[in-house]
Gaussian input, Z-matrix of N, CA and C with variables (Angstrom, degrees):
# hf/3-21g

backbone

0 1
 N
 C     1     B1
 C     2     B2     1     A1
 N     3     B3     2     A2     1     D1
 C     4     B4     3     A3     2     D2
 C     5     B5     4     A4     3     D3
 N     6     B6     5     A5     4     D4
 C     7     B7     6     A6     5     D5
 C     8     B8     7     A7     6     D6
 N     9     B9     8     A8     7     D7
 C    10    B10     9     A9     8     D8
 C    11    B11    10    A10     9     D9
 N    12    B12    11    A11    10    D10
 C    13    B13    12    A12    11    D11
 C    14    B14    13    A13    12    D12
 N    15    B15    14    A14    13    D13
 C    16    B16    15    A15    14    D14
 C    17    B17    16    A16    15    D15
 N    18    B18    17    A17    16    D16
 C    19    B19    18    A18    17    D17
 C    20    B20    19    A19    18    D18
 N    21    B21    20    A20    19    D19
 C    22    B22    21    A21    20    D20
 C    23    B23    22    A22    21    D21
 N    24    B24    23    A23    22    D22
 C    25    B25    24    A24    23    D23
 C    26    B26    25    A25    24    D24
 N    27    B27    26    A26    25    D25
 C    28    B28    27    A27    26    D26
 C    29    B29    28    A28    27    D27
 N    30    B30    29    A29    28    D28
 C    31    B31    30    A30    29    D29
 C    32    B32    31    A31    30    D30
 N    33    B33    32    A32    31    D31
 C    34    B34    33    A33    32    D32
 C    35    B35    34    A34    33    D33
 N    36    B36    35    A35    34    D34
 C    37    B37    36    A36    35    D35
 C    38    B38    37    A37    36    D36
 N    39    B39    38    A38    37    D37
 C    40    B40    39    A39    38    D38
 C    41    B41    40    A40    39    D39
 N    42    B42    41    A41    40    D40
 C    43    B43    42    A42    41    D41
 C    44    B44    43    A43    42    D42
 N    45    B45    44    A44    43    D43
 C    46    B46    45    A45    44    D44
 C    47    B47    46    A46    45    D45
 N    48    B48    47    A47    46    D46
 C    49    B49    48    A48    47    D47
 C    50    B50    49    A49    48    D48
 N    51    B51    50    A50    49    D49
 C    52    B52    51    A51    50    D50
 C    53    B53    52    A52    51    D51
 N    54    B54    53    A53    52    D52
 C    55    B55    54    A54    53    D53
 C    56    B56    55    A55    54    D54
 N    57    B57    56    A56    55    D55
 C    58    B58    57    A57    56    D56
 C    59    B59    58    A58    57    D57
 N    60    B60    59    A59    58    D58
 C    61    B61    60    A60    59    D59
 C    62    B62    61    A61    60    D60
 N    63    B63    62    A62    61    D61
 C    64    B64    63    A63    62    D62
 C    65    B65    64    A64    63    D63
 N    66    B66    65    A65    64    D64
 C    67    B67    66    A66    65    D65
 C    68    B68    67    A67    66    D66
 N    69    B69    68    A68    67    D67
 C    70    B70    69    A69    68    D68
 C    71    B71    70    A70    69    D69
 N    72    B72    71    A71    70    D70
 C    73    B73    72    A72    71    D71
 C    74    B74    73    A73    72    D72
 N    75    B75    74    A74    73    D73
 C    76    B76    75    A75    74    D74
 C    77    B77    76    A76    75    D75
 N    78    B78    77    A77    76    D76
 C    79    B79    78    A78    77    D77
 C    80    B80    79    A79    78    D78
 N    81    B81    80    A80    79    D79
 C    82    B82    81    A81    80    D80
 C    83    B83    82    A82    81    D81
 N    84    B84    83    A83    82    D82
 C    85    B85    84    A84    83    D83
 C    86    B86    85    A85    84    D84
 N    87    B87    86    A86    85    D85
 C    88    B88    87    A87    86    D86
 C    89    B89    88    A88    87    D87
 N    90    B90    89    A89    88    D88
 C    91    B91    90    A90    89    D89
 C    92    B92    91    A91    90    D90
 N    93    B93    92    A92    91    D91
 C    94    B94    93    A93    92    D92
 C    95    B95    94    A94    93    D93
 N    96    B96    95    A95    94    D94
 C    97    B97    96    A96    95    D95
 C    98    B98    97    A97    96    D96
 N    99    B99    98    A98    97    D97
 C   100   B100    99    A99    98    D98
 C   101   B101   100   A100    99    D99
 N   102   B102   101   A101   100   D100
 C   103   B103   102   A102   101   D101
 C   104   B104   103   A103   102   D102
 N   105   B105   104   A104   103   D103
 C   106   B106   105   A105   104   D104
 C   107   B107   106   A106   105   D105
 N   108   B108   107   A107   106   D106
 C   109   B109   108   A108   107   D107
 C   110   B110   109   A109   108   D108
 N   111   B111   110   A110   109   D109
 C   112   B112   111   A111   110   D110
 C   113   B113   112   A112   111   D111
 N   114   B114   113   A113   112   D112
 C   115   B115   114   A114   113   D113
 C   116   B116   115   A115   114   D114
 N   117   B117   116   A116   115   D115
 C   118   B118   117   A117   116   D116
 C   119   B119   118   A118   117   D117
 N   120   B120   119   A119   118   D118
 C   121   B121   120   A120   119   D119
 C   122   B122   121   A121   120   D120
 N   123   B123   122   A122   121   D121
 C   124   B124   123   A123   122   D122
 C   125   B125   124   A124   123   D123
 N   126   B126   125   A125   124   D124
 C   127   B127   126   A126   125   D125
 C   128   B128   127   A127   126   D126
 N   129   B129   128   A128   127   D127
 C   130   B130   129   A129   128   D128
 C   131   B131   130   A130   129   D129
 N   132   B132   131   A131   130   D130
 C   133   B133   132   A132   131   D131
 C   134   B134   133   A133   132   D132
 N   135   B135   134   A134   133   D133
 C   136   B136   135   A135   134   D134
 C   137   B137   136   A136   135   D135
 N   138   B138   137   A137   136   D136
 C   139   B139   138   A138   137   D137
 C   140   B140   139   A139   138   D138
 N   141   B141   140   A140   139   D139
 C   142   B142   141   A141   140   D140
 C   143   B143   142   A142   141   D141
 N   144   B144   143   A143   142   D142
 C   145   B145   144   A144   143   D143
 C   146   B146   145   A145   144   D144
 N   147   B147   146   A146   145   D145
 C   148   B148   147   A147   146   D146
 C   149   B149   148   A148   147   D147
 N   150   B150   149   A149   148   D148
 C   151   B151   150   A150   149   D149
 C   152   B152   151   A151   150   D150
 N   153   B153   152   A152   151   D151
 C   154   B154   153   A153   152   D152
 C   155   B155   154   A154   153   D153
 N   156   B156   155   A155   154   D154
 C   157   B157   156   A156   155   D155
 C   158   B158   157   A157   156   D156
 N   159   B159   158   A158   157   D157
 C   160   B160   159   A159   158   D158
 C   161   B161   160   A160   159   D159
 N   162   B162   161   A161   160   D160
 C   163   B163   162   A162   161   D161
 C   164   B164   163   A163   162   D162
 N   165   B165   164   A164   163   D163
 C   166   B166   165   A165   164   D164
 C   167   B167   166   A166   165   D165
 N   168   B168   167   A167   166   D166
 C   169   B169   168   A168   167   D167
 C   170   B170   169   A169   168   D168
 N   171   B171   170   A170   169   D169
 C   172   B172   171   A171   170   D170
 C   173   B173   172   A172   171   D171
 N   174   B174   173   A173   172   D172
 C   175   B175   174   A174   173   D173
 C   176   B176   175   A175   174   D174
 N   177   B177   176   A176   175   D175
 C   178   B178   177   A177   176   D176
 C   179   B179   178   A178   177   D177
 N   180   B180   179   A179   178   D178
 C   181   B181   180   A180   179   D179
 C   182   B182   181   A181   180   D180
 N   183   B183   182   A182   181   D181
 C   184   B184   183   A183   182   D182
 C   185   B185   184   A184   183   D183
 N   186   B186   185   A185   184   D184
 C   187   B187   186   A186   185   D185
 C   188   B188   187   A187   186   D186
 N   189   B189   188   A188   187   D187
 C   190   B190   189   A189   188   D188
 C   191   B191   190   A190   189   D189
 N   192   B192   191   A191   190   D190
 C   193   B193   192   A192   191   D191
 C   194   B194   193   A193   192   D192
 N   195   B195   194   A194   193   D193
 C   196   B196   195   A195   194   D194
 C   197   B197   196   A196   195   D195
 N   198   B198   197   A197   196   D196
 C   199   B199   198   A198   197   D197
 C   200   B200   199   A199   198   D198
 N   201   B201   200   A200   199   D199
 C   202   B202   201   A201   200   D200
 C   203   B203   202   A202   201   D201
 N   204   B204   203   A203   202   D202
 C   205   B205   204   A204   203   D203
 C   206   B206   205   A205   204   D204
 N   207   B207   206   A206   205   D205
 C   208   B208   207   A207   206   D206
 C   209   B209   208   A208   207   D207
 N   210   B210   209   A209   208   D208
 C   211   B211   210   A210   209   D209
 C   212   B212   211   A211   210   D210
 N   213   B213   212   A212   211   D211
 C   214   B214   213   A213   212   D212
 C   215   B215   214   A214   213   D213
 N   216   B216   215   A215   214   D214
 C   217   B217   216   A216   215   D215
 C   218   B218   217   A217   216   D216
 N   219   B219   218   A218   217   D217
 C   220   B220   219   A219   218   D218
 C   221   B221   220   A220   219   D219
 N   222   B222   221   A221   220   D220
 C   223   B223   222   A222   221   D221
 C   224   B224   223   A223   222   D222
 N   225   B225   224   A224   223   D223
 C   226   B226   225   A225   224   D224
 C   227   B227   226   A226   225   D225
 N   228   B228   227   A227   226   D226
 C   229   B229   228   A228   227   D227
 C   230   B230   229   A229   228   D228
 N   231   B231   230   A230   229   D229
 C   232   B232   231   A231   230   D230
 C   233   B233   232   A232   231   D231
 N   234   B234   233   A233   232   D232
 C   235   B235   234   A234   233   D233
 C   236   B236   235   A235   234   D234
 N   237   B237   236   A236   235   D235
 C   238   B238   237   A237   236   D236
 C   239   B239   238   A238   237   D237
 N   240   B240   239   A239   238   D238
 C   241   B241   240   A240   239   D239
 C   242   B242   241   A241   240   D240
 N   243   B243   242   A242   241   D241
 C   244   B244   243   A243   242   D242
 C   245   B245   244   A244   243   D243
 N   246   B246   245   A245   244   D244
 C   247   B247   246   A246   245   D245
 C   248   B248   247   A247   246   D246
 N   249   B249   248   A248   247   D247
 C   250   B250   249   A249   248   D248
 C   251   B251   250   A250   249   D249
 N   252   B252   251   A251   250   D250
 C   253   B253   252   A252   251   D251
 C   254   B254   253   A253   252   D252
 N   255   B255   254   A254   253   D253
 C   256   B256   255   A255   254   D254
 C   257   B257   256   A256   255   D255
 N   258   B258   257   A257   256   D256
 C   259   B259   258   A258   257   D257
 C   260   B260   259   A259   258   D258
 N   261   B261   260   A260   259   D259
 C   262   B262   261   A261   260   D260
 C   263   B263   262   A262   261   D261
 N   264   B264   263   A263   262   D262
 C   265   B265   264   A264   263   D263
 C   266   B266   265   A265   264   D264
 N   267   B267   266   A266   265   D265
 C   268   B268   267   A267   266   D266
 C   269   B269   268   A268   267   D267
 N   270   B270   269   A269   268   D268
 C   271   B271   270   A270   269   D269
 C   272   B272   271   A271   270   D270
 N   273   B273   272   A272   271   D271
 C   274   B274   273   A273   272   D272
 C   275   B275   274   A274   273   D273
 N   276   B276   275   A275   274   D274
 C   277   B277   276   A276   275   D275
 C   278   B278   277   A277   276   D276
 N   279   B279   278   A278   277   D277
 C   280   B280   279   A279   278   D278
 C   281   B281   280   A280   279   D279
 N   282   B282   281   A281   280   D280
 C   283   B283   282   A282   281   D281
 C   284   B284   283   A283   282   D282
 N   285   B285   284   A284   283   D283
 C   286   B286   285   A285   284   D284
 C   287   B287   286   A286   285   D285
 N   288   B288   287   A287   286   D286
 C   289   B289   288   A288   287   D287
 C   290   B290   289   A289   288   D288
 N   291   B291   290   A290   289   D289
 C   292   B292   291   A291   290   D290
 C   293   B293   292   A292   291   D291
 N   294   B294   293   A293   292   D292
 C   295   B295   294   A294   293   D293
 C   296   B296   295   A295   294   D294
 N   297   B297   296   A296   295   D295
 C   298   B298   297   A297   296   D296
 C   299   B299   298   A298   297   D297
 N   300   B300   299   A299   298   D298
 C   301   B301   300   A300   299   D299
 C   302   B302   301   A301   300   D300
 N   303   B303   302   A302   301   D301
 C   304   B304   303   A303   302   D302
 C   305   B305   304   A304   303   D303
 N   306   B306   305   A305   304   D304
 C   307   B307   306   A306   305   D305
 C   308   B308   307   A307   306   D306
 N   309   B309   308   A308   307   D307
 C   310   B310   309   A309   308   D308
 C   311   B311   310   A310   309   D309
 N   312   B312   311   A311   310   D310
 C   313   B313   312   A312   311   D311
 C   314   B314   313   A313   312   D312
 N   315   B315   314   A314   313   D313
 C   316   B316   315   A315   314   D314
 C   317   B317   316   A316   315   D315
 N   318   B318   317   A317   316   D316
 C   319   B319   318   A318   317   D317
 C   320   B320   319   A319   318   D318
 N   321   B321   320   A320   319   D319
 C   322   B322   321   A321   320   D320
 C   323   B323   322   A322   321   D321

   B1=1.4514
   B2=1.5259
   B3=1.2678
   B4=1.4533
   B5=1.5302
   B6=1.3257
   B7=1.4640
   B8=1.5220
   B9=1.2878
   B10=1.4638
   B11=1.5241
   B12=1.3244
   B13=1.4574
   B14=1.5198
   B15=1.3222
   B16=1.4521
   B17=1.5335
   B18=1.3015
   B19=1.4784
   B20=1.5336
   B21=1.3079
   B22=1.4564
   B23=1.5306
   B24=1.3224
   B25=1.4554
   B26=1.5157
   B27=1.3189
   B28=1.4668
   B29=1.5270
   B30=1.3186
   B31=1.4801
   B32=1.5225
   B33=1.3138
   B34=1.4721
   B35=1.5333
   B36=1.3369
   B37=1.4607
   B38=1.5166
   B39=1.3043
   B40=1.4844
   B41=1.5211
   B42=1.3218
   B43=1.4714
   B44=1.5060
   B45=1.3204
   B46=1.4582
   B47=1.5142
   B48=1.3271
   B49=1.4609
   B50=1.5294
   B51=1.3382
   B52=1.4424
   B53=1.5197
   B54=1.3267
   B55=1.4562
   B56=1.5342
   B57=1.3393
   B58=1.4665
   B59=1.5282
   B60=1.3086
   B61=1.4270
   B62=1.5386
   B63=1.3265
   B64=1.4584
   B65=1.5071
   B66=1.3435
   B67=1.4589
   B68=1.5220
   B69=1.2781
   B70=1.4462
   B71=1.5147
   B72=1.3272
   B73=1.4607
   B74=1.5205
   B75=1.3259
   B76=1.4595
   B77=1.5213
   B78=1.3056
   B79=1.4496
   B80=1.5376
   B81=1.3346
   B82=1.4597
   B83=1.5278
   B84=1.3362
   B85=1.4803
   B86=1.5148
   B87=1.3258
   B88=1.4512
   B89=1.5298
   B90=1.3249
   B91=1.4594
   B92=1.5046
   B93=1.3363
   B94=1.4692
   B95=1.5222
   B96=1.3249
   B97=1.4553
   B98=1.5322
   B99=1.3249
   B100=1.4654
   B101=1.5344
   B102=1.3145
   B103=1.4704
   B104=1.5321
   B105=1.3239
   B106=1.4573
   B107=1.5148
   B108=1.2886
   B109=1.4869
   B110=1.5276
   B111=1.3250
   B112=1.4728
   B113=1.5243
   B114=1.3241
   B115=1.4792
   B116=1.4993
   B117=1.3490
   B118=1.4743
   B119=1.5167
   B120=1.3241
   B121=1.4765
   B122=1.5182
   B123=1.3034
   B124=1.4657
   B125=1.5006
   B126=1.3221
   B127=1.4530
   B128=1.5444
   B129=1.3384
   B130=1.4501
   B131=1.5445
   B132=1.3319
   B133=1.4399
   B134=1.5224
   B135=1.3345
   B136=1.4607
   B137=1.5006
   B138=1.3289
   B139=1.4815
   B140=1.5225
   B141=1.3356
   B142=1.4768
   B143=1.5168
   B144=1.3094
   B145=1.4770
   B146=1.5383
   B147=1.3191
   B148=1.4707
   B149=1.5243
   B150=1.3227
   B151=1.4606
   B152=1.5170
   B153=1.3289
   B154=1.4576
   B155=1.5058
   B156=1.3402
   B157=1.4688
   B158=1.5236
   B159=1.3348
   B160=1.4520
   B161=1.5154
   B162=1.3188
   B163=1.4477
   B164=1.5325
   B165=1.3330
   B166=1.4277
   B167=1.5262
   B168=1.3142
   B169=1.4680
   B170=1.5208
   B171=1.3230
   B172=1.4649
   B173=1.5036
   B174=1.3128
   B175=1.4577
   B176=1.5317
   B177=1.3046
   B178=1.4628
   B179=1.5257
   B180=1.3117
   B181=1.4714
   B182=1.5206
   B183=1.3305
   B184=1.4427
   B185=1.5149
   B186=1.3313
   B187=1.4678
   B188=1.5310
   B189=1.3339
   B190=1.4651
   B191=1.5314
   B192=1.3423
   B193=1.4482
   B194=1.5425
   B195=1.3206
   B196=1.4632
   B197=1.5405
   B198=1.3468
   B199=1.4654
   B200=1.5281
   B201=1.3070
   B202=1.4765
   B203=1.5160
   B204=1.3161
   B205=1.4832
   B206=1.5131
   B207=1.3272
   B208=1.4426
   B209=1.5306
   B210=1.3305
   B211=1.4657
   B212=1.5180
   B213=1.3384
   B214=1.4576
   B215=1.4859
   B216=1.3328
   B217=1.4350
   B218=1.5219
   B219=1.3148
   B220=1.4515
   B221=1.5367
   B222=1.3281
   B223=1.4720
   B224=1.5230
   B225=1.3488
   B226=1.4645
   B227=1.5027
   B228=1.3173
   B229=1.4627
   B230=1.5203
   B231=1.3405
   B232=1.4460
   B233=1.5345
   B234=1.3108
   B235=1.4745
   B236=1.5234
   B237=1.3246
   B238=1.4587
   B239=1.5094
   B240=1.3394
   B241=1.4618
   B242=1.5280
   B243=1.2996
   B244=1.4545
   B245=1.5388
   B246=1.3215
   B247=1.4656
   B248=1.5197
   B249=1.3408
   B250=1.4348
   B251=1.5211
   B252=1.3670
   B253=1.4640
   B254=1.5236
   B255=1.3323
   B256=1.4750
   B257=1.5160
   B258=1.3194
   B259=1.4653
   B260=1.5379
   B261=1.3113
   B262=1.4625
   B263=1.5352
   B264=1.2985
   B265=1.4683
   B266=1.5302
   B267=1.3105
   B268=1.4704
   B269=1.5252
   B270=1.3151
   B271=1.4593
   B272=1.5269
   B273=1.2998
   B274=1.4522
   B275=1.5283
   B276=1.3638
   B277=1.4716
   B278=1.5308
   B279=1.3333
   B280=1.4578
   B281=1.5248
   B282=1.3130
   B283=1.4669
   B284=1.5227
   B285=1.3237
   B286=1.4741
   B287=1.5201
   B288=1.3664
   B289=1.4677
   B290=1.5169
   B291=1.3270
   B292=1.4665
   B293=1.5187
   B294=1.3074
   B295=1.4750
   B296=1.5261
   B297=1.3336
   B298=1.4464
   B299=1.5264
   B300=1.3363
   B301=1.4515
   B302=1.5217
   B303=1.3292
   B304=1.4448
   B305=1.5328
   B306=1.2978
   B307=1.4678
   B308=1.5069
   B309=1.3410
   B310=1.4425
   B311=1.4984
   B312=1.3416
   B313=1.4922
   B314=1.5146
   B315=1.3224
   B316=1.4419
   B317=1.5306
   B318=1.3171
   B319=1.4764
   B320=1.5226
   B321=1.3135
   B322=1.4620
   B323=1.4858
   A1=109.39
   A2=116.54
   A3=122.94
   A4=108.41
   A5=115.36
   A6=119.93
   A7=112.34
   A8=119.01
   A9=121.21
   A10=112.57
   A11=116.30
   A12=119.36
   A13=112.88
   A14=116.43
   A15=121.14
   A16=110.02
   A17=117.62
   A18=121.53
   A19=109.47
   A20=116.64
   A21=120.29
   A22=111.62
   A23=116.32
   A24=120.26
   A25=112.53
   A26=116.44
   A27=120.36
   A28=110.96
   A29=116.56
   A30=119.02
   A31=111.37
   A32=116.80
   A33=119.44
   A34=111.48
   A35=114.85
   A36=119.98
   A37=111.17
   A38=117.32
   A39=121.99
   A40=109.91
   A41=117.23
   A42=119.69
   A43=111.30
   A44=116.60
   A45=120.35
   A46=112.52
   A47=117.15
   A48=120.16
   A49=110.51
   A50=116.93
   A51=118.23
   A52=111.96
   A53=118.04
   A54=120.25
   A55=111.32
   A56=116.67
   A57=120.14
   A58=111.79
   A59=116.67
   A60=122.34
   A61=112.38
   A62=118.12
   A63=121.86
   A64=112.08
   A65=117.53
   A66=120.29
   A67=109.18
   A68=122.45
   A69=125.94
   A70=112.81
   A71=119.92
   A72=121.42
   A73=111.23
   A74=117.23
   A75=123.32
   A76=111.04
   A77=115.17
   A78=122.46
   A79=112.65
   A80=116.01
   A81=119.84
   A82=107.67
   A83=116.46
   A84=119.58
   A85=111.44
   A86=116.74
   A87=122.67
   A88=113.23
   A89=116.18
   A90=119.50
   A91=112.46
   A92=116.89
   A93=120.63
   A94=111.09
   A95=116.94
   A96=120.17
   A97=108.84
   A98=117.81
   A99=120.85
   A100=110.80
   A101=117.52
   A102=120.74
   A103=110.71
   A104=117.32
   A105=120.46
   A106=111.14
   A107=116.80
   A108=121.49
   A109=110.12
   A110=117.48
   A111=120.14
   A112=110.71
   A113=117.72
   A114=120.91
   A115=111.10
   A116=118.79
   A117=118.60
   A118=111.62
   A119=117.18
   A120=118.61
   A121=111.57
   A122=117.29
   A123=121.18
   A124=116.70
   A125=117.91
   A126=118.96
   A127=109.35
   A128=116.27
   A129=119.45
   A130=111.75
   A131=117.96
   A132=120.64
   A133=111.62
   A134=116.07
   A135=120.00
   A136=111.66
   A137=117.62
   A138=120.05
   A139=109.03
   A140=115.86
   A141=119.97
   A142=110.00
   A143=117.33
   A144=121.68
   A145=110.13
   A146=116.21
   A147=119.70
   A148=110.71
   A149=116.52
   A150=120.57
   A151=114.04
   A152=117.53
   A153=121.06
   A154=114.62
   A155=117.14
   A156=120.43
   A157=112.47
   A158=115.70
   A159=120.78
   A160=109.73
   A161=115.56
   A162=120.53
   A163=110.32
   A164=114.83
   A165=121.37
   A166=109.98
   A167=117.44
   A168=121.21
   A169=110.15
   A170=117.46
   A171=120.19
   A172=113.01
   A173=117.84
   A174=121.05
   A175=110.17
   A176=117.78
   A177=120.24
   A178=111.15
   A179=116.90
   A180=120.52
   A181=110.19
   A182=117.68
   A183=121.27
   A184=111.44
   A185=117.51
   A186=120.59
   A187=110.94
   A188=116.63
   A189=120.56
   A190=109.94
   A191=116.26
   A192=121.50
   A193=109.76
   A194=115.57
   A195=120.39
   A196=111.72
   A197=116.30
   A198=119.98
   A199=111.04
   A200=116.30
   A201=120.20
   A202=109.77
   A203=117.27
   A204=121.23
   A205=113.62
   A206=119.48
   A207=120.33
   A208=112.66
   A209=116.32
   A210=121.20
   A211=108.39
   A212=117.43
   A213=121.84
   A214=112.87
   A215=118.96
   A216=122.26
   A217=115.40
   A218=117.09
   A219=119.46
   A220=109.18
   A221=116.50
   A222=120.10
   A223=109.63
   A224=114.70
   A225=120.80
   A226=111.86
   A227=119.34
   A228=122.05
   A229=111.75
   A230=117.95
   A231=122.07
   A232=110.68
   A233=116.38
   A234=120.56
   A235=110.63
   A236=116.45
   A237=120.53
   A238=111.67
   A239=116.99
   A240=119.96
   A241=111.85
   A242=117.93
   A243=121.72
   A244=110.95
   A245=115.37
   A246=119.80
   A247=111.79
   A248=118.10
   A249=121.67
   A250=111.23
   A251=116.06
   A252=119.82
   A253=111.39
   A254=115.76
   A255=120.94
   A256=111.08
   A257=116.57
   A258=121.50
   A259=115.01
   A260=116.53
   A261=118.50
   A262=111.46
   A263=116.57
   A264=120.85
   A265=108.92
   A266=118.98
   A267=121.02
   A268=112.89
   A269=118.58
   A270=121.37
   A271=111.05
   A272=117.62
   A273=120.78
   A274=110.27
   A275=116.51
   A276=119.10
   A277=112.02
   A278=117.27
   A279=120.50
   A280=111.15
   A281=116.76
   A282=119.88
   A283=110.71
   A284=117.90
   A285=119.92
   A286=110.90
   A287=116.93
   A288=119.46
   A289=111.36
   A290=117.44
   A291=119.95
   A292=109.84
   A293=118.05
   A294=120.93
   A295=109.90
   A296=116.88
   A297=120.18
   A298=110.01
   A299=117.07
   A300=120.13
   A301=111.35
   A302=117.68
   A303=122.40
   A304=111.16
   A305=117.17
   A306=121.38
   A307=113.25
   A308=116.97
   A309=119.77
   A310=111.48
   A311=117.17
   A312=119.50
   A313=109.84
   A314=118.43
   A315=120.08
   A316=112.26
   A317=115.06
   A318=121.13
   A319=108.67
   A320=114.98
   A321=117.99
   A322=111.09
   D1=138.53
   D2=179.72
   D3=-88.83
   D4=91.58
   D5=-176.53
   D6=-62.13
   D7=-42.49
   D8=-175.68
   D9=-60.73
   D10=-41.62
   D11=177.04
   D12=-64.83
   D13=-40.25
   D14=179.27
   D15=-66.90
   D16=-41.13
   D17=178.24
   D18=-63.02
   D19=-47.28
   D20=-179.62
   D21=-60.73
   D22=-47.26
   D23=178.65
   D24=-61.07
   D25=-40.91
   D26=-179.08
   D27=-66.50
   D28=-41.67
   D29=179.92
   D30=-68.67
   D31=-36.08
   D32=175.04
   D33=-65.19
   D34=-40.81
   D35=176.59
   D36=-63.20
   D37=-39.65
   D38=178.05
   D39=-63.13
   D40=-42.91
   D41=176.42
   D42=-62.10
   D43=-39.33
   D44=178.50
   D45=-63.45
   D46=-40.01
   D47=176.58
   D48=-64.86
   D49=-42.55
   D50=178.27
   D51=-64.84
   D52=-37.24
   D53=178.83
   D54=-65.88
   D55=-33.80
   D56=177.67
   D57=-67.15
   D58=-15.42
   D59=-179.07
   D60=-95.12
   D61=-6.49
   D62=-176.33
   D63=-73.96
   D64=142.18
   D65=171.64
   D66=-71.25
   D67=159.25
   D68=4.94
   D69=-83.72
   D70=-23.04
   D71=-175.85
   D72=-65.26
   D73=-47.94
   D74=179.87
   D75=39.94
   D76=61.37
   D77=-178.22
   D78=-71.46
   D79=-14.94
   D80=-177.05
   D81=-128.98
   D82=115.25
   D83=177.83
   D84=-61.25
   D85=158.45
   D86=-177.44
   D87=-52.93
   D88=-48.18
   D89=-176.95
   D90=-63.20
   D91=-39.67
   D92=178.55
   D93=-68.90
   D94=-38.15
   D95=179.97
   D96=-63.20
   D97=-46.79
   D98=-179.90
   D99=-63.98
   D100=-42.46
   D101=177.90
   D102=-61.43
   D103=-42.80
   D104=179.65
   D105=-63.98
   D106=-42.24
   D107=179.56
   D108=-65.07
   D109=-43.86
   D110=177.82
   D111=-62.30
   D112=-36.31
   D113=-179.70
   D114=-64.99
   D115=-41.09
   D116=-177.64
   D117=-74.31
   D118=-28.74
   D119=179.73
   D120=-80.47
   D121=-20.82
   D122=-179.45
   D123=-86.84
   D124=-0.71
   D125=-178.78
   D126=-65.39
   D127=151.96
   D128=-179.40
   D129=-57.28
   D130=-38.52
   D131=179.66
   D132=-60.60
   D133=-43.16
   D134=-179.65
   D135=-70.77
   D136=-34.95
   D137=176.06
   D138=-60.18
   D139=-41.29
   D140=179.06
   D141=-65.05
   D142=-43.18
   D143=-179.39
   D144=-61.49
   D145=-43.18
   D146=-179.02
   D147=-62.70
   D148=-34.07
   D149=-179.39
   D150=-84.28
   D151=-33.25
   D152=-169.58
   D153=-119.32
   D154=-7.77
   D155=-176.97
   D156=-64.01
   D157=150.05
   D158=175.53
   D159=-63.92
   D160=154.36
   D161=-179.43
   D162=-81.45
   D163=69.76
   D164=175.50
   D165=-94.83
   D166=167.17
   D167=178.27
   D168=-57.86
   D169=-44.11
   D170=-179.51
   D171=-66.16
   D172=-34.84
   D173=177.07
   D174=-67.58
   D175=-38.15
   D176=175.75
   D177=-64.32
   D178=-38.69
   D179=176.97
   D180=-64.33
   D181=-44.21
   D182=177.64
   D183=-60.87
   D184=-40.91
   D185=177.68
   D186=-64.10
   D187=-37.13
   D188=178.06
   D189=-64.80
   D190=-43.42
   D191=178.31
   D192=-60.23
   D193=-45.27
   D194=178.77
   D195=-59.61
   D196=-44.21
   D197=179.50
   D198=-59.97
   D199=-40.85
   D200=178.95
   D201=-64.99
   D202=-42.81
   D203=-174.30
   D204=-73.76
   D205=-22.50
   D206=-179.90
   D207=-78.75
   D208=-12.31
   D209=179.35
   D210=-83.46
   D211=94.72
   D212=-178.56
   D213=-82.80
   D214=-4.78
   D215=-176.37
   D216=-84.52
   D217=-7.35
   D218=-177.90
   D219=-101.18
   D220=153.02
   D221=178.26
   D222=-63.92
   D223=151.77
   D224=-179.20
   D225=-55.89
   D226=-40.59
   D227=-179.47
   D228=-62.85
   D229=-38.56
   D230=175.89
   D231=-65.41
   D232=-41.43
   D233=176.88
   D234=-58.71
   D235=-46.39
   D236=179.86
   D237=-63.15
   D238=-43.96
   D239=177.55
   D240=-60.90
   D241=-41.71
   D242=178.32
   D243=-64.20
   D244=-40.56
   D245=177.56
   D246=-63.25
   D247=-42.21
   D248=175.14
   D249=-57.46
   D250=-40.69
   D251=179.72
   D252=-57.32
   D253=-34.00
   D254=-178.82
   D255=-85.63
   D256=-47.52
   D257=-170.65
   D258=-85.62
   D259=-2.01
   D260=178.00
   D261=-117.78
   D262=24.70
   D263=176.96
   D264=-73.47
   D265=135.76
   D266=-178.71
   D267=-57.17
   D268=-40.07
   D269=-179.35
   D270=-66.60
   D271=-40.07
   D272=178.30
   D273=-64.21
   D274=-45.58
   D275=179.13
   D276=-64.90
   D277=-33.53
   D278=175.13
   D279=-62.38
   D280=-42.81
   D281=177.91
   D282=-62.34
   D283=-44.09
   D284=-179.90
   D285=-63.62
   D286=-39.57
   D287=178.40
   D288=-64.88
   D289=-39.41
   D290=-178.61
   D291=-68.98
   D292=-34.96
   D293=177.02
   D294=-66.59
   D295=-39.34
   D296=179.70
   D297=-64.19
   D298=-41.55
   D299=-179.19
   D300=-65.45
   D301=-33.92
   D302=179.38
   D303=-66.47
   D304=-28.41
   D305=-177.70
   D306=-81.66
   D307=-24.26
   D308=-178.51
   D309=-71.57
   D310=135.66
   D311=177.42
   D312=-65.27
   D313=148.38
   D314=178.12
   D315=-60.69
   D316=145.70
   D317=178.35
   D318=-70.24
   D319=144.43
   D320=178.94
   D321=-108.11

C-alpha cells in the first residue's frame, strides 16, 4: 500500500471538508464537518497508516489531526479551529503544493 499517497489524499480531503464549513457559504455545519473528518480518519486503511506509516511531515500532520479528532469532549467549533491550526500551516501547504507540482506532467 502506498501510504504517502493515502496520507496526502486524506489531508487534502480534510482541508476540503474544513473549507466547506467556512463562512459565508458554510455549506457544512460544524457537527457534520467533524463527523465527516472522524469518519475518514477512522477507516481501516488510515488506522494502518497511523500505526505503520513512515515518519514523514505529512504523517505527523495526519497524526495531529487524529489526536484532535479523538477528543470528543470539546465542542465541534473548537475541534474545527484546532484542525485549522494544523491544516493551514504555511509549511504544510508548501509541502502539498510541491507534491502537486511533482505530479503534473512536464509542459511541452
